[in-house]
C-alpha positions as CSV (number, residue, x, y, z in Angstrom):
1,F,-33.9,-74.9,-38.1
2,D,-32.9,-71.8,-36.1
3,R,-35.8,-71.0,-33.8
4,R,-34.1,-68.1,-32.1
5,R,-35.9,-64.8,-32.6
6,R,-33.8,-62.4,-34.5
7,R,-34.1,-58.7,-33.7
8,P,-35.5,-56.9,-36.7
9,P,-33.4,-54.2,-38.2
10,A,-33.9,-50.7,-36.8
11,P,-36.1,-48.4,-38.9
12,L,-34.3,-45.9,-41.1
13,F,-35.6,-42.9,-39.2
14,A,-34.3,-44.3,-35.8
15,M,-30.8,-44.8,-37.4
16,R,-30.9,-41.3,-38.7
17,R,-32.0,-39.9,-35.2
18,D,-29.1,-41.7,-33.5
19,H,-26.7,-40.4,-36.1
20,D,-27.9,-36.8,-35.6
21,A,-27.6,-37.2,-31.8
22,A,-24.0,-38.4,-32.1
23,L,-23.2,-35.4,-34.3
24,V,-24.7,-33.0,-31.7
25,R,-22.7,-34.6,-28.9
26,A,-19.5,-34.5,-30.9
27,A,-20.1,-30.8,-31.9
28,S,-20.8,-29.9,-28.2
29,A,-17.6,-31.6,-27.1
30,A,-15.6,-29.7,-29.7
31,V,-17.1,-26.4,-28.7
32,A,-16.4,-27.1,-25.0
33,F,-12.9,-28.1,-25.8
34,L,-12.4,-24.9,-27.9
35,A,-13.8,-22.8,-25.1
36,L,-11.5,-24.3,-22.5
37,T,-8.5,-23.9,-24.8
38,L,-9.3,-20.2,-25.3
39,F,-9.8,-19.7,-21.6
40,F,-6.5,-21.2,-20.6
41,A,-4.7,-19.5,-23.4
42,R,-6.1,-16.1,-22.3
43,A,-5.2,-16.9,-18.7
44,Q,-1.7,-17.9,-19.6
45,A,-1.1,-14.8,-21.6
46,Q,-2.5,-12.6,-18.8
47,L,-0.3,-14.3,-16.3
48,A,2.8,-14.1,-18.5
49,G,2.3,-10.4,-19.0
50,A,1.9,-9.7,-15.4
51,L,4.9,-11.8,-14.3
52,R,7.2,-11.0,-17.1
53,L,9.6,-9.0,-14.9
54,T,9.6,-11.4,-12.0
55,F,10.3,-14.3,-14.2
56,A,13.4,-12.5,-15.4
57,S,14.6,-12.6,-11.8
58,A,14.1,-16.4,-11.7
59,T,16.1,-17.0,-14.9
60,L,19.0,-15.0,-13.6
61,R,19.1,-16.9,-10.3
62,G,22.5,-16.9,-8.6
63,P,23.8,-16.6,-5.0
64,P,21.9,-14.3,-2.7
65,Q,22.7,-10.6,-3.3
66,L,23.4,-9.0,0.1
67,R,23.9,-5.3,0.6
68,S,24.7,-3.2,3.6
69,V,21.9,-0.9,4.6
70,A,24.4,1.9,5.5
71,G,22.7,4.0,8.1
72,G,19.4,2.1,8.0
73,L,16.2,2.9,6.2
74,R,15.1,6.3,5.3
75,A,12.5,7.8,7.6
76,S,9.9,8.1,4.7
77,P,9.7,6.8,1.2
78,S,10.7,9.2,-1.6
79,G,7.8,9.8,-3.9
80,V,6.6,12.4,-6.4
81,V,5.4,14.6,-3.6
82,E,7.7,15.3,-0.6
83,A,6.3,14.3,2.8
84,A,6.9,17.9,4.1
85,T,4.5,19.3,1.5
86,L,1.7,16.9,2.1
87,E,-1.7,18.3,2.9
88,P,-3.5,16.7,5.9
89,L,-6.2,14.2,5.0
90,E,-9.8,14.6,6.1
91,V,-12.1,11.8,7.3
92,P,-15.3,11.7,5.3
93,K,-18.1,13.7,6.7
94,G,-20.4,11.6,8.9
95,F,-17.8,8.8,9.1
96,K,-18.2,6.4,12.0
97,P,-16.3,3.2,12.4
98,P,-18.6,0.2,12.0
99,T,-19.6,-2.2,14.8
100,P,-17.4,-5.3,14.5
101,Q,-19.4,-8.4,13.3
102,P,-17.0,-11.4,13.4
103,L,-17.3,-14.3,11.0
104,S,-20.0,-12.7,8.9
105,V,-20.4,-11.2,5.5
106,T,-22.1,-7.9,6.0
107,R,-22.5,-6.9,2.4
108,N,-23.5,-9.0,-0.6
109,D,-21.4,-7.0,-3.1
110,L,-18.2,-8.5,-1.4
111,V,-19.3,-12.1,-1.9
112,P,-17.7,-12.7,-5.3
113,A,-14.3,-11.3,-4.1
114,L,-14.5,-13.4,-1.0
115,L,-15.3,-16.5,-3.0
116,G,-12.3,-15.8,-5.3
117,A,-10.1,-15.3,-2.3
118,G,-11.4,-18.6,-0.8
119,I,-10.5,-20.4,-4.0
120,A,-7.0,-18.9,-3.9
121,L,-6.7,-20.1,-0.3
122,A,-7.7,-23.7,-1.3
123,L,-5.2,-23.6,-4.2
124,R,-2.5,-22.7,-1.7
125,F,-3.4,-25.6,0.6
126,A,-4.2,-23.0,3.4
127,S,-0.6,-22.1,3.5
128,S,0.3,-19.6,6.3
129,V,-2.9,-20.2,8.3
130,F,-0.6,-21.5,11.2
131,V,2.6,-20.2,12.7
132,V,5.4,-22.7,12.8
133,G,5.1,-25.0,15.7
134,W,1.4,-24.5,16.0
135,R,-0.5,-26.9,18.2
136,P,-4.1,-26.8,19.7
137,G,-4.7,-26.4,23.4
138,F,-7.6,-25.9,25.7
139,V,-8.6,-23.5,28.4
140,G,-11.5,-23.4,30.9
141,S,-13.3,-20.4,29.4
142,A,-12.6,-18.3,26.3
143,E,-14.4,-15.3,28.0
144,E,-12.1,-15.5,31.0
145,S,-9.1,-15.8,28.8
146,L,-10.1,-12.7,26.8
147,K,-10.5,-10.8,30.0
148,E,-6.9,-11.7,30.8
149,G,-5.7,-10.4,27.4
150,R,-5.2,-13.8,25.9
151,Y,-6.8,-15.0,22.7
152,A,-9.1,-18.1,22.9
153,L,-12.0,-19.4,20.8
154,Q,-15.1,-20.8,22.3
155,L,-16.8,-23.6,20.3
156,G,-19.8,-24.9,22.3
157,P,-18.6,-26.2,25.7
158,V,-14.9,-26.3,24.5
159,A,-12.5,-23.4,24.6
160,F,-9.5,-23.6,22.4
161,R,-6.2,-21.8,23.0
162,D,-3.4,-21.9,20.4
163,G,0.2,-22.8,21.1
164,S,3.2,-22.2,18.9
165,D,6.9,-21.5,18.8
166,S,6.1,-17.8,18.7
167,L,4.0,-17.9,21.8
168,D,6.6,-20.0,23.5
169,G,9.3,-17.4,22.7
170,K,11.4,-19.8,20.6
171,L,11.5,-17.6,17.6
172,R,14.1,-14.8,17.3
173,R,12.5,-11.4,16.7
174,P,14.0,-8.5,14.6
175,A,14.8,-5.3,16.4
176,Q,13.2,-3.3,13.6
177,P,10.3,-4.3,11.3
178,L,11.4,-5.8,8.0
179,V,10.7,-4.0,4.7
180,L,9.4,-5.8,1.6
181,Y,9.0,-4.3,-1.9
182,E,6.3,-6.4,-3.5
183,Y,3.0,-6.5,-5.2
184,E,-0.1,-8.6,-4.5
185,A,-0.5,-10.5,-7.8
186,S,3.1,-11.8,-7.9
187,P,3.4,-15.5,-7.0
188,F,7.0,-14.9,-5.9
189,C,5.9,-12.1,-3.5
190,R,3.0,-14.2,-2.3
191,K,5.1,-17.1,-1.0
192,V,7.5,-14.6,0.8
193,R,4.5,-13.0,2.5
194,E,3.3,-16.4,3.5
195,A,6.7,-17.3,5.0
196,I,6.6,-14.0,7.0
197,C,3.2,-14.9,8.4
198,M,4.4,-18.4,9.3
199,L,7.3,-16.9,11.2
200,D,5.0,-14.2,12.9
201,L,7.2,-11.3,11.6
202,S,5.9,-7.8,11.2
203,V,6.8,-6.3,7.9
204,E,6.4,-2.9,6.2
205,L,5.0,-3.6,2.7
206,R,5.9,-1.1,-0.1
207,P,3.7,-1.9,-3.1
208,C,5.2,-2.0,-6.5
209,P,2.2,-2.9,-8.7
210,G,3.4,-4.8,-11.8
211,A,6.9,-4.0,-10.8
212,R,6.4,-0.6,-12.6
213,A,4.3,1.6,-10.3
214,G,4.3,2.7,-6.7
215,F,7.6,2.1,-4.9
216,S,9.3,0.5,-7.9
217,G,10.9,3.9,-8.7
218,E,12.4,4.0,-5.2
219,L,13.5,0.4,-5.6
220,A,15.2,1.2,-8.9
221,R,17.1,4.1,-7.4
222,R,18.1,2.0,-4.5
223,T,19.3,-1.1,-6.4
224,G,19.3,-0.4,-10.1
225,R,16.6,-3.0,-10.6
226,R,12.8,-3.2,-10.4
227,T,12.7,-6.9,-9.5
228,V,10.4,-8.0,-6.7
229,P,10.4,-9.3,-4.1
230,F,13.2,-7.3,-2.4
231,L,13.7,-7.7,1.3
232,V,15.4,-5.2,3.6
233,D,16.3,-6.3,7.1
234,P,17.6,-3.1,8.8
235,A,18.5,-4.8,12.1
236,Q,20.9,-7.2,10.3
237,E,21.9,-4.6,7.7
238,V,21.0,-7.0,4.9
239,E,19.1,-6.5,1.6
240,M,18.4,-9.2,-0.9
241,F,16.5,-10.3,-4.0
242,E,15.2,-13.8,-4.9
243,S,12.1,-15.2,-3.2
244,D,13.7,-18.6,-2.4
245,D,16.8,-17.0,-1.0
246,I,14.6,-14.6,1.1
247,I,12.6,-17.5,2.5
248,N,15.7,-19.4,3.4
249,Y,17.2,-16.3,5.1
250,L,14.1,-15.7,7.1
251,F,13.8,-19.3,8.3
252,D,17.5,-19.3,9.2
253,T,17.5,-16.0,10.9
254,Y,14.1,-15.8,12.6
255,G,12.8,-19.4,12.4
256,P,13.7,-23.1,12.9
257,G,16.1,-23.2,9.9
258,R,15.8,-23.6,6.2
259,D,15.4,-27.3,6.5
260,K,12.0,-26.6,8.1
261,V,10.6,-24.6,5.1
262,P,7.3,-26.3,4.3
263,I,6.8,-28.0,0.9
264,A,4.1,-25.4,0.1
265,L,6.8,-22.7,-0.2
266,R,9.1,-24.8,-2.3
267,E,9.3,-25.1,-6.1
268,P,7.6,-26.2,-8.3
269,I,4.5,-26.4,-6.1
270,A,4.7,-22.9,-4.9
271,M,5.1,-21.3,-8.3
272,I,2.2,-23.3,-9.9
273,T,-0.3,-22.9,-7.1
274,C,0.6,-19.2,-6.4
275,S,0.1,-18.4,-10.0
276,Y,-3.3,-20.0,-10.2
277,A,-4.2,-18.3,-6.9
278,A,-3.5,-15.0,-8.5
279,L,-5.6,-15.9,-11.5
280,A,-8.5,-16.8,-9.2
281,R,-8.4,-13.2,-8.0
282,G,-8.2,-11.8,-11.5
283,M,-4.6,-10.7,-10.9
284,A,-5.9,-8.0,-8.5
285,G,-3.2,-5.5,-7.4
286,K,-1.1,-5.9,-10.6
287,S,-1.5,-2.2,-11.5
288,R,-2.0,1.2,-9.9
289,E,-5.7,2.0,-9.5
290,V,-7.1,4.8,-11.6
291,G,-7.7,7.7,-9.4
292,A,-5.2,6.8,-6.7
293,R,-3.7,10.0,-5.2
294,R,-0.2,10.6,-6.6
295,E,1.1,11.4,-3.1
296,N,0.0,8.1,-1.5
297,E,3.6,6.7,-1.5
298,A,4.7,9.6,0.7
299,R,2.1,9.0,3.4
300,K,2.9,7.4,6.7
301,P,2.5,3.6,6.5
302,L,-0.9,2.4,7.6
303,E,-1.1,-0.5,10.0
304,L,-3.0,-3.7,8.9
305,W,-3.6,-6.5,11.3
306,G,-4.3,-9.8,9.5
307,Y,-2.7,-12.7,7.7
308,E,-2.1,-13.8,4.2
309,A,-4.6,-16.7,4.2
310,S,-7.6,-14.7,5.3
311,P,-10.1,-13.9,2.4
312,F,-11.3,-10.8,4.3
313,V,-7.7,-9.5,4.7
314,R,-6.9,-10.3,1.1
315,V,-9.4,-7.9,-0.4
316,V,-8.1,-5.1,1.8
317,R,-4.5,-6.0,0.9
318,E,-5.4,-5.8,-2.8
319,K,-6.8,-2.3,-2.3
320,L,-3.8,-1.1,-0.4
321,C,-1.5,-2.4,-3.2
322,G,-3.6,-0.9,-5.9
323,L,-3.5,2.5,-4.1
324,C,0.3,2.2,-3.6
325,L,-0.1,2.8,0.1
326,P,2.8,1.6,2.3
327,H,1.5,-0.4,5.2
328,L,2.8,-2.3,8.2
329,L,1.4,-5.9,8.1
330,V,1.0,-7.2,11.7
331,P,0.6,-11.0,11.1
332,C,-2.1,-12.8,13.1
333,S,-2.1,-16.4,11.9
334,R,-3.2,-19.1,14.2
335,G,-0.6,-19.3,17.0
336,S,0.5,-15.7,16.5
337,A,1.5,-13.7,19.6
338,N,-0.1,-10.7,17.9
339,R,-3.6,-12.2,18.6
340,D,-3.0,-11.7,22.3
341,E,-1.7,-8.1,21.6
342,M,-4.9,-7.3,19.7
343,V,-7.0,-8.6,22.5
344,K,-5.1,-6.4,24.9
345,R,-5.6,-3.3,22.7
346,T,-9.2,-3.8,21.5
347,G,-10.7,-6.4,23.8
348,R,-11.4,-8.7,20.9
349,F,-9.8,-10.5,18.0
350,Q,-11.0,-9.9,14.5
351,V,-9.3,-9.3,11.2
352,P,-8.8,-7.2,9.2
353,Y,-8.1,-4.4,11.6
354,L,-6.8,-1.1,10.2
355,R,-5.1,1.7,12.0
356,D,-4.4,4.9,9.9
357,P,-1.8,7.3,11.4
358,N,-2.6,9.8,8.7
359,T,-6.2,10.3,10.0
360,G,-6.3,8.6,13.4
361,V,-8.9,6.2,12.2
362,E,-9.1,2.7,13.7
363,M,-11.6,0.2,12.3
364,F,-12.7,-3.4,11.7
365,E,-14.9,-4.8,8.8
366,A,-13.4,-5.3,5.3
367,P,-16.3,-3.7,3.3
368,E,-16.2,-0.5,5.3
369,I,-12.4,-0.4,5.2
370,L,-12.5,-0.6,1.4
371,D,-15.0,2.3,1.3
372,Y,-12.8,4.3,3.7
373,L,-9.7,3.8,1.6
374,Q,-11.6,4.7,-1.6
375,S,-12.9,7.9,-0.1
376,V,-9.7,9.1,1.5
377,Y,-6.9,7.9,-0.8
378,T,-8.4,8.4,-4.3
379,T,-9.5,11.5,-6.2
380,S,-12.8,10.0,-7.2
């Protein structure tokens, strides 16, 4: 005789309730899967459309294409409007450069953009934050170091002073700034800009949004192609396409050699992570902004101090690219000699820092820089 108590069968209504719950969970999982599928399909289509032209360059990869620069770069870019006919720009009435507020978000409307730029930074493993050969050091007082025109960072009782191959004078410097035809959302252009920051090289950026607007017409007249990135090194009389070839050339000519190119700049990691970083920012800078003045390309290049990895600098870079404004990027990654130069000029270090030779304006603070560019370089 079996004295063990047997569990009575579950009531019919309980079985029906469990069955309904299982159906709800299955339906929810199906909906979530469908939503994710549609999201990634849309993202893939958007990315493919934006990068269609630059992928064409990768499929036609061959040896580096070098060209003589015959007489160097032209004094000013050729645009729809000739530089000689440009009307002077006016600073907005009542404009006053804002007071610098380092390491702070001064306006809430910029938070989403900064978060997206921060995600992009994480996706790129903080690539280009440091100059090659970076190492931490210490000084007695950051305040005293700043008075001497040298960058230092005070954290509590400890004052940090960067060291790098650039500060040690181990990196060869070009006699003239490099020129790069590029646009913000292109993953190929992004990794070249990161390499430039790692090597602490100043470069004039000529935006070609979507490889169809901005300076892409000038690029087509110069080379017969609209493919970006395209590097011009006037000091070496060299011009070349292909992002990997450009990076190898820069590390060979102005760095420790191509064998020291970090893995973050190599394929396939660079292509995958740079693409998702562009998606994280909504492919910003992929097209010319509506309302951008048609003579922007013919203006004198603005000067932007910053570095590729900074979220605050990124939003300004996206704006400059969308407005098709040429600008000299003065890199300021950790270990950059340009940090000391900024301290000597302004008495402080903070990025982004914009200097506009077209109006004489110099200013810090990303939100106010964006407002300034919108008011001066658009018709709206």
